[in-house]
N, C-alpha and C positions, 0 to 999 in steps of 0.2 A: 830194916829200911823198907819204905813203901815203894813198890815197883809196879808200873803199869806195862802190860804187854799188849800192844795194839796189833792184832792180827794173829788169831789162833789157828794158823796152819800148822804144818809139821814142825817148823822151826819154833814158832810161838809156843806150841805145846811143850817142847823140851825146855826152853828157857823158863816158862812159867812153873812147870812142875819141879824142876831142880832148885829154883830159887825159893819157892814156897817150902819145899822139904827142908831147906837149910835154915828156915825160921824167919824168912822175910814175909812181909804182907804183900801178896801178889794179887793184883786185879787184872783180869783178862777181858779184852774186847774182841768179839768175833761174830760170825754169822749165827743167826738164830738157831739153826739145827745143831750147831756145835755147842753153843752156849747152853741150850736146854740140857744136853747130855752131860756137859761139864758140871753144871749146877747140881744135877741129880747124883752123878756117880764119880765126879772128880776126873782126874787125868791118869791114865795108865801108861806107863813107860816100860818098854821091853828093849832087848837088843844088847849091844856091846857094853853099855854102861849100867847093866843090871836091870832088875825088875822093881818098879816102884808104883804106888798108887797114892795120889795126893789130892786133897781138896783145896781149891783156891780160896782166898779170902773173899773174892767176889768175881762175878762174871756177868758181862753186860753185852747188849747188842749194838750199842752206840755210845759215843763219848758223852752225849747229852745226859745219859743215865748214870754216869760215873760220879761218885761223890767227889766234890772238889776238895782235894787234900794235898798235902805237901809231898808230892812224889819226888824222890831223889833221883830215880832212874825211870825213863820211859823207853822201852824197847820197841822200835818200829819194825814190824815183821810182815807188813802188808806187801802185796805184789807191787812192782814198780809203777804200774799204770794207776794205782790208787794213792800214790804218795802225796800228791798235792792236796787232794781232798782230805786225806787223813791228817796231814800236818796242820791244815787250816783249822780243823775241828779240835786239835789238841791245844791250841793257843791258850785257852783259859786255864789249862792244867799245868802250864809251864811256869814254875816259880823261879825266884832268883838263883837257886842252887840246882835246879833241875838240869840233868843231862839227857838229851834225847839221842839214842844210839840207833843209827841206820844200819840194821842187820839184814840187808837185802842184796839181791843180785843186780849186777849191771851198773851202768853209768847214769848219773843225773839225780839220784836220790838225795845225796848229801847236798848238792847244789840247791835243789828245791827247798829242802828243809832249812838250810842255813839262810836262804833269802827271806823266808817267812818268819823264822824264829830268832834269827841272829846266830852267827857262827860261834859265839861264846856259849851257846846252849846245845850245840850239835856236834856229835862225833861219828866216826865211821867204825864199823866192825867188819873185818874180813872173816866170814864164817865158812869153814871148809869141812865141817862134819856133815854127814848125810843122815837124813831122817825121812821116814815114810809114814804118812798119815794112814793108818789102817782103818780108821773110822772115826766118827766124832768122839773125842776124848781118849783116843787110843793112838799111840805113836811108837814107832820102832826106830831106834838109833842104829843105823846100818854100817856106818864107816866113819872114821875120823882120821883125816890125812895130816892134820896139823892143829896147833892151838888156834882158838879164836884170837884175832889180833885187833886191839883197840888203838885208835889214834885220832888226832885232830889235824886235818889237812892244813889248816892255817895256823895251828898252834894256839888257838884262842881258848881252848879248854885246857886248864892247867894239867901238866903231866902228872902231878901228884894225885889229882882227882881221878884221872883215868887209871893210874896204877892201883888206886884204892878199889875202883870198880873191877879191874882185872883180877885182883886178889879175891874179891867177893865172889866173882863167878867161879874162880878156880876152887875155892873152898866149898862152893855149892856142888862141885862135880863136873863143871864145864871148863876144861883146861883153857886158860886165857892169859895173854900177856900184852903189855903195851909196846908200841913201836912208833918212833917218830917218822918212819917210812911207810905210813899207812897207805898213801897213794900208790906206791909201788906194789904193795901187797894186793890192793884192790885190783889194779890192772893185771897182776899176775892171774887173779881169778877170772877177770874178764877174758883174757887170752884163752884160758882153759875152757870156759863156758862157751865162748864163741866158736871154738874149734869143734866142740863135741855135741853140745846140747841140741842145737837146731838140726844138725845133720842126722844125729841119732833119732830125733823126733820124726824127721821126714821119712827115713828108711825103717823106723820102728825096730831098731836093734840096740844092743847094749854097746858101751864104749869100747870094750875089748874087740868086738867084731870090726868096728870102724878102723881100729889100729892095725888089724891083721889083713886088711884089704887094700892093696896097692893103689887102685884108682881113687879110693876114698881118702887115703893118706895124702895123695896129691892135692885134693881139694882142701883138706885141713891145713896143709902147708901153705897154700895160697891165702887162706883166711888169715893165718898168723902173719904172713909177710905184709899183707895190707894193713893190719893193725899196727905193726911196727912203723910203717911209713907215716901213718896218721899220728901216732904217738910222738914221733920225732918232730912233726910239724907243730905240735902244741907244747914241745919241751916237757913232755910227761916223763918223769924219771922211772925207767924200767930197770929191773934187776939184771937184765941180760944185755950184753953189748950188741947183739945182732939177732935177727930172726933165726938164723941157722943155729946159734947157740941155744936159744930157747927150744927150738924144735927137737934137738938132741935130748935135752932135759925132759921135755914133754913125753917122748916115747919111752925113755929109759927109766924115769923116776916117777912121773905123775900118773901115767896111764895104767901101769901094771896093778897098783893097789886098788884101782876103782874100775877094773875092766868088766866086772859083773853089773855095774850100775846102769840102770836105764834112765834116760833123761826125764826130769820133772816136766819139761815142756811137752813131752809126749803124753804124760798123764793129764795135763791141762787140756790138750787138744781132744783126747779121747772122752773127756767129760764135757766137751762142748764149751770150754772156758777160753777166755782170751789168754794169750801167752805174753811173756815178757820180751818178745823179740825186739821191740823198739828200744829197750834198754841194753840190748846186747849187740847183735850184728847190725840191727837198725841204727843204733847209736853211732857205730863206726861209719856207716854210710852218711849219716847226717853231719858228723864232724868232718869227714873227708870232703863232702860237698862244700861246706863252709870254707875249707882251706884250699879249694880248687884241686882236690885229689880224687881220682877215680878209684872206686872200690868195687869192681864188677862182681867178684865172687861173693862178698858179703851182701851185695845188693840182690844177687840171684837167690841166695839162701833166705834172705828176708822175705822176698816175694813168694818163694815156695811155701814158707811157713804161713804167711798170711792167706795164701790160697788154700792150704790144707785146713786152716782154721775155718774158713768159710764153708768148705765142703762138709766138714764134720758137724758144724752147727746145723746145716740143712738136714743132715742125716738124723741128728738128735731131735 
């Protein structure tokens, strides 16, 4: 199958390499310093899923350079703040049978893509394996907490098509399954990321230390409680009946396997890059405001990240 991976960050490296290795024709789109290296040496993967080196079928710095072909799958792996521009540029490549998979963090990516391309062409992926970009063309898979979950929030992409793609990913070495509850899975990840990612970036510590420090646990608890209030206002289906039930699961089941992980948001800040805070805690603030709900803890976290972004950019 012809596959396009838009966004050769850590996640994009993994999808591109494993699908190419499985015999699919994979084209990658990324920044020039990454594309130059990938063209020359391919992609090197290390970590818990083994060691691999793969040459992609093609690598380009913009969609305008990409051959107009019949892509069966387009994996959208750009940062959330680039989603709209990326999806607009992809329109000429989306054929009648193309499925665009939003494999990104946060809220709003699917909604943007579905509005531009049509919900019959767009699906969601909840990705919960961790990967670290060691350098251009070099990625390390560090942790896998669960399968990738594929689904269509509105049911407009046939289940049979998504099950086919899930099997294709699994056969390539990326454990994946279909679920009709994709929205619940996405919000499960939003809860996890909102509680840990920004706070870990502000304090520059790993997730385990956050969970072992009582004052910080209190902050995380309040972040989670605000999200539950907002989710109820929008009738968002969550897996957990209450914030308290999720909090118990969070500390006993979710945090221990990923305690050594350092937030990707911190890596972005340290590199002087923009973060995805507006798609995480910032999205909770925006949704809350629209529903007349105050979210003071998520608001404070959002402001602290934005302030830290500005300070680090000036230093760089």
